[in-house]
C-alpha positions as CSV (number, residue, x, y, z in Angstrom):
1,M,37.0,53.3,85.4
2,D,36.2,54.0,81.7
3,S,32.8,55.2,82.7
4,F,34.3,57.8,85.1
5,L,37.1,59.0,82.8
6,P,35.9,58.3,79.3
7,G,38.8,60.2,77.7
8,Y,41.6,59.0,79.9
9,R,43.2,57.1,77.0
10,D,43.1,60.2,74.8
11,P,46.7,61.6,74.3
12,I,45.5,65.2,74.5
13,F,43.9,64.4,77.9
14,S,47.1,62.9,79.1
15,I,49.1,66.0,78.0
16,I,46.6,68.2,79.9
17,I,47.0,66.1,83.1
18,I,50.8,66.3,82.8
19,M,50.7,70.1,82.3
20,L,48.5,70.5,85.3
21,I,50.9,68.4,87.4
22,I,53.8,70.6,86.2
23,L,51.9,73.7,86.9
24,A,51.1,72.5,90.4
25,I,54.7,71.7,91.0
26,S,55.8,75.1,89.7
27,I,53.3,76.9,91.9
28,A,54.5,74.9,94.9
29,S,58.1,75.6,94.1
30,Y,57.5,79.3,93.7
31,G,55.6,79.4,97.0
32,W,58.4,77.6,98.7
33,S,61.1,80.0,97.2
34,V,59.0,83.0,98.3
35,Y,58.7,81.6,101.8
36,K,62.4,80.8,101.9
37,E,63.3,84.3,100.7
38,E,61.1,85.9,103.3
39,K,62.5,83.7,106.0
40,L,66.1,84.7,105.0
41,K,65.1,88.4,104.8
42,K,63.7,88.2,108.4
43,S,66.8,86.4,109.5
44,L,69.0,89.0,107.9
45,F,67.3,92.2,109.0
46,G,65.9,90.8,112.2
47,F,69.2,91.0,114.1
48,I,69.7,94.7,113.1
49,D,67.8,95.8,116.1
50,R,70.5,94.2,118.3
51,F,73.0,96.7,117.2
52,D,73.1,100.0,119.1
53,S,73.4,102.9,116.7
54,G,75.6,104.8,119.2
55,S,75.3,108.6,119.2
56,C,72.7,108.8,116.5
57,S,72.8,111.8,114.2
58,L,69.2,111.4,113.3
59,D,66.0,112.1,115.3
60,E,64.4,108.8,114.3
61,D,61.3,109.3,116.4
62,N,60.3,112.6,114.8
63,M,61.7,111.9,111.3
64,V,59.2,110.6,108.7
65,F,60.9,108.4,106.2
66,D,60.6,109.2,102.5
67,K,62.3,107.4,99.6
68,S,63.7,110.7,98.4
69,M,65.9,110.8,101.5
70,I,67.8,107.6,100.6
71,K,70.4,109.1,98.2
72,P,71.4,112.2,100.3
73,L,71.5,110.1,103.5
74,V,73.8,107.5,101.8
75,M,76.1,110.4,100.7
76,L,76.1,111.8,104.3
77,A,76.9,108.3,105.7
78,K,79.8,108.0,103.3
79,A,81.1,111.4,104.2
80,Y,81.0,110.6,107.9
81,E,82.8,107.3,107.2
82,K,85.6,108.9,105.2
83,S,86.1,111.4,108.0
84,G,86.4,108.7,110.6
85,E,83.0,109.4,112.3
86,Y,82.0,105.8,112.1
87,D,79.3,106.0,114.8
88,K,77.3,108.6,112.8
89,S,77.8,106.7,109.5
90,I,76.5,103.5,111.2
91,S,73.5,105.2,112.7
92,I,72.4,106.5,109.3
93,C,72.9,103.1,107.7
94,L,70.8,101.5,110.4
95,Y,68.0,104.0,110.0
96,L,67.9,103.4,106.2
97,I,68.1,99.7,106.5
98,R,65.1,99.6,108.9
99,H,63.1,101.4,106.3
100,T,64.3,99.8,103.1
101,N,65.7,96.3,103.8
102,D,68.3,97.1,101.1
103,D,71.0,94.4,100.8
104,E,73.5,96.9,99.3
105,L,73.2,99.1,102.4
106,M,73.8,96.0,104.5
107,I,77.0,95.3,102.6
108,Y,78.1,98.9,103.1
109,L,77.2,98.7,106.8
110,G,79.3,95.5,107.2
111,K,82.3,97.3,105.6
112,V,81.9,100.3,107.9
113,Y,81.7,98.0,111.0
114,M,84.9,96.4,109.8
115,R,86.7,99.7,109.4
116,A,85.5,100.9,112.7
117,G,86.8,97.8,114.4
118,F,83.5,96.1,115.2
119,L,84.7,92.8,113.6
120,Q,82.1,90.5,115.1
121,R,79.2,92.7,114.0
122,S,80.7,92.8,110.5
123,K,81.1,89.1,110.5
124,D,77.4,88.6,111.6
125,I,76.3,90.7,108.7
126,F,78.4,89.2,106.0
127,E,77.7,85.6,107.1
128,E,74.0,86.3,106.9
129,L,74.4,88.0,103.5
130,I,76.3,85.1,102.0
131,K,73.4,82.8,102.8
132,R,71.2,84.9,100.4
133,H,73.9,85.6,97.9
134,P,76.3,82.6,98.0
135,R,78.1,83.6,94.7
136,R,78.5,87.4,95.4
137,K,82.2,87.9,94.9
138,D,82.3,91.3,96.7
139,I,80.8,89.6,99.8
140,L,83.3,86.7,99.6
141,Y,86.2,89.1,99.3
142,S,84.9,91.0,102.3
143,L,84.6,87.8,104.3
144,E,88.1,86.7,103.3
145,S,89.6,90.0,104.5
146,L,87.5,90.0,107.6
147,Y,88.5,86.5,108.6
148,E,92.1,87.3,108.0
149,K,91.8,90.4,110.2
150,M,90.3,88.2,112.9
151,G,93.1,85.7,112.6
152,D,90.9,82.9,111.2
153,I,93.2,82.0,108.3
154,D,91.3,78.7,107.7
155,S,88.0,80.4,107.1
156,A,89.7,83.0,104.9
157,M,91.1,80.2,102.8
158,E,87.7,78.7,102.4
159,A,86.4,82.1,101.1
160,L,89.2,82.1,98.6
161,D,88.3,78.6,97.5
162,A,84.8,79.8,96.7
163,L,86.2,82.7,94.7
164,E,88.6,80.5,92.9
165,A,85.7,78.2,91.9
166,Q,84.2,81.2,90.1
167,G,87.4,81.9,88.1
168,E,88.9,84.6,90.3
169,D,92.7,84.8,90.4
170,I,93.4,84.7,94.1
171,S,97.0,83.4,94.0
172,A,98.5,86.6,95.5
173,I,96.0,86.6,98.4
174,R,96.6,82.9,99.0
175,R,100.4,83.5,99.2
176,F,99.8,86.4,101.6
177,L,97.7,84.2,103.8
178,R,100.2,81.4,103.7
179,L,102.9,83.8,104.9
180,K,100.6,85.2,107.6
181,R,100.0,81.7,108.8
182,V,103.8,81.0,109.0
183,L,104.5,84.3,110.9
184,S,101.7,83.6,113.4
185,D,102.7,79.9,114.0
186,R,104.3,79.9,117.5
187,S,105.2,76.2,117.2
188,M,107.8,76.9,114.6
189,T,111.5,77.2,115.4
190,P,113.4,80.2,113.9
191,T,115.0,77.8,111.4
192,E,111.7,76.3,110.4
193,R,110.1,79.8,110.0
194,K,113.1,81.0,108.0
195,D,112.9,78.0,105.6
196,A,109.1,78.5,105.2
197,I,109.5,82.2,104.5
198,L,112.2,81.6,101.9
199,E,109.9,79.0,100.2
200,I,107.0,81.6,99.9
201,V,108.8,84.8,99.2
202,N,108.5,86.1,95.6
203,D,108.0,89.3,93.7
204,D,104.7,90.4,95.4
205,I,105.6,93.6,97.2
206,S,103.5,92.7,100.3
207,I,105.0,89.3,100.6
208,Y,108.5,90.7,99.9
209,R,108.3,93.4,102.6
210,M,106.7,91.0,105.2
211,S,109.4,88.4,104.5
212,L,112.2,90.8,104.7
213,R,111.1,92.3,108.0
214,Q,110.9,88.9,109.6
215,L,114.1,87.6,108.1
216,F,116.0,90.7,109.4
217,A,114.8,89.6,112.9
218,I,115.7,85.9,112.7
219,A,118.2,85.5,109.7
220,P,119.8,88.8,108.6
221,E,122.1,87.1,106.2
222,N,119.2,85.7,104.3
223,A,117.5,89.0,104.3
224,W,120.4,90.8,102.8
225,N,120.7,88.1,100.1
226,L,117.1,88.9,99.1
227,I,117.9,92.5,98.4
228,S,118.5,93.2,94.7
229,E,119.4,96.5,93.0
230,D,115.9,96.8,91.5
231,R,114.1,96.2,94.8
232,V,115.8,98.8,97.0
233,E,112.9,101.3,96.4
234,D,110.4,98.8,97.6
235,V,112.0,98.5,101.0
236,I,113.8,101.8,101.3
237,D,112.1,102.5,104.6
238,I,113.1,99.2,106.1
239,L,116.7,99.7,105.0
240,W,116.8,103.2,106.2
241,L,115.5,102.3,109.7
242,L,117.7,99.2,110.2
243,P,119.9,99.4,113.3
244,Y,123.6,99.9,112.8
245,S,124.3,96.4,114.1
246,Q,122.4,94.7,111.2
247,L,124.2,96.4,108.3
248,H,126.1,94.1,106.0
249,L,129.1,96.1,104.7
250,D,130.2,93.7,101.9
251,I,126.7,93.6,100.3
252,I,126.3,97.4,100.7
253,K,129.6,98.0,98.9
254,S,128.6,95.8,96.0
255,S,125.4,97.8,95.2
256,K,125.4,101.4,94.0
257,K,122.0,102.1,95.4
258,L,122.8,100.6,98.8
259,Q,126.0,102.6,98.9
260,A,124.0,105.8,98.3
261,V,121.4,104.9,100.9
262,Y,124.0,104.3,103.7
263,F,126.2,107.2,102.6
264,A,123.2,109.5,102.8
265,R,122.4,108.0,106.2
266,G,126.1,108.6,107.4
267,D,127.2,105.0,107.8
268,I,129.8,104.9,105.1
269,Q,132.2,107.5,103.8
270,E,132.1,107.1,100.1
271,C,129.5,107.0,97.4
272,S,130.3,106.7,93.7
273,D,127.1,107.3,91.7
274,E,123.6,108.6,92.1
275,S,121.0,106.1,93.2
276,G,118.1,107.4,91.1
277,I,116.1,107.8,94.3
278,F,115.4,111.6,94.5
279,A,115.4,112.0,98.3
280,I,118.5,109.8,98.7
281,D,120.4,111.7,96.1
282,I,119.5,115.1,97.7
283,L,120.9,113.9,101.0
284,C,124.0,112.5,99.3
285,S,124.6,115.9,97.7
286,A,124.1,117.7,101.0
287,R,126.5,115.4,102.8
288,K,129.2,115.9,100.2
289,G,128.7,119.6,100.7
290,G,129.3,119.2,104.5
291,Y,125.7,119.1,105.7
292,S,125.0,115.9,107.7
293,E,121.8,116.7,109.6
294,G,119.4,115.4,106.9
295,D,117.1,112.6,107.5
296,L,114.1,110.9,105.8
297,E,110.5,110.6,107.0
298,F,108.1,108.1,105.4
299,S,104.4,108.0,104.6
300,Y,102.5,105.2,102.8
301,L,100.0,105.5,100.0
302,C,97.6,102.9,98.9
303,K,97.6,102.8,95.1
304,E,94.1,101.4,95.0
305,C,92.0,103.8,97.2
306,K,94.6,106.6,97.3
307,R,94.5,106.9,101.1
308,S,97.7,107.9,102.9
309,Y,98.9,106.5,106.2
310,P,101.7,107.4,108.5
311,V,102.7,103.8,109.2
312,S,103.5,100.9,106.9
313,F,100.9,98.3,106.0
314,N,100.9,94.9,104.3
315,R,97.2,95.2,103.5
316,C,95.5,98.6,103.1
317,P,93.5,99.4,106.3
318,G,90.9,101.2,104.1
319,C,90.2,99.1,101.1
320,M,92.0,95.9,102.2
321,A,94.0,95.7,99.0
322,I,97.3,93.8,99.0
323,N,100.4,94.7,97.0
324,S,99.1,98.3,96.8
325,I,101.6,100.1,99.0
326,E,103.6,103.0,97.7
327,I,106.3,104.5,99.8
328,E,106.7,108.3,99.9
329,E,109.9,109.8,101.3
330,S,110.2,113.4,102.5
331,L,113.3,115.2,103.8
332,E,113.6,116.4,107.4
333,K,116.2,117.4,109.9
334,R,117.8,114.6,111.9
335,R,116.4,114.3,115.4
336,Y,119.0,112.0,116.9
337,E,122.5,110.6,116.3
338,R,122.8,107.1,114.7
339,G,126.1,106.2,116.4
340,E,129.4,105.2,114.8
341,T,129.8,105.0,111.1
342,L,131.3,102.1,109.2
343,L,134.9,103.0,108.1
């Protein structure tokens, strides 16, 4: 053996051998990572062709792709998406992805599919993306909101666990999902559901509004007990639209703001002070002056994305933010009679 490797006992020779072994391992590891990356890329972009681009706004057959087209086409896709023309936005995204294999475009496409209501397609995209980027917080947040939208609360909770492991404060979303699980559990009796809601309810506006709506349906007394003077503005639309049969006169008379609300609505005949709610105080002044045809109409603004909606939401339909609702009241003429007043 010594005749074949005369320097094998030399420390320098041993170091060289070790370095060669490390180099070989490094090359093999790099080759494997490249192979794995390419395999994931093919997996991710390979299923894109399964998606029909709908009424495509681009003549892909006669359009030669150039990198300078990326930015203006992305802007065009976002413009279509904001105007609700999702099919055109999707077709542009698909065209760009086929020519760029850009992960950021894939993320955007997944969000557009979700807003357009193609939830399964959105799920396919985000689940493929998370394989490549297991720690991407924006993808995990998108998956959480998508699973919640699809009614898969367990999977949504798992996405929250992954976010929490990275130091994200997801306590408000977790409470929101817990309440959604309670409200969707058909095995619960009304009493069990009431107790579960009262255990979860807190200062989060989305949780508070969701809880109050459900409690007015199954336990009105508990609902009224949850209404404090400083929370009237948060649920002014719910209170204004309550049927006459659900009004609680004793609680209404004990609150200046509630008195103003139901005097403005025409359900009680006296109101001592202003409420501090502009539209309510205008109606109260008009009623004291003999005009009783005033009414309120509501719209709902998301404080995060600034989009406005004609119906209430617990989670913004656009950006999926929770606790972001802002109620906007506007005056209008009453279209119907509410029935008898409380005297």
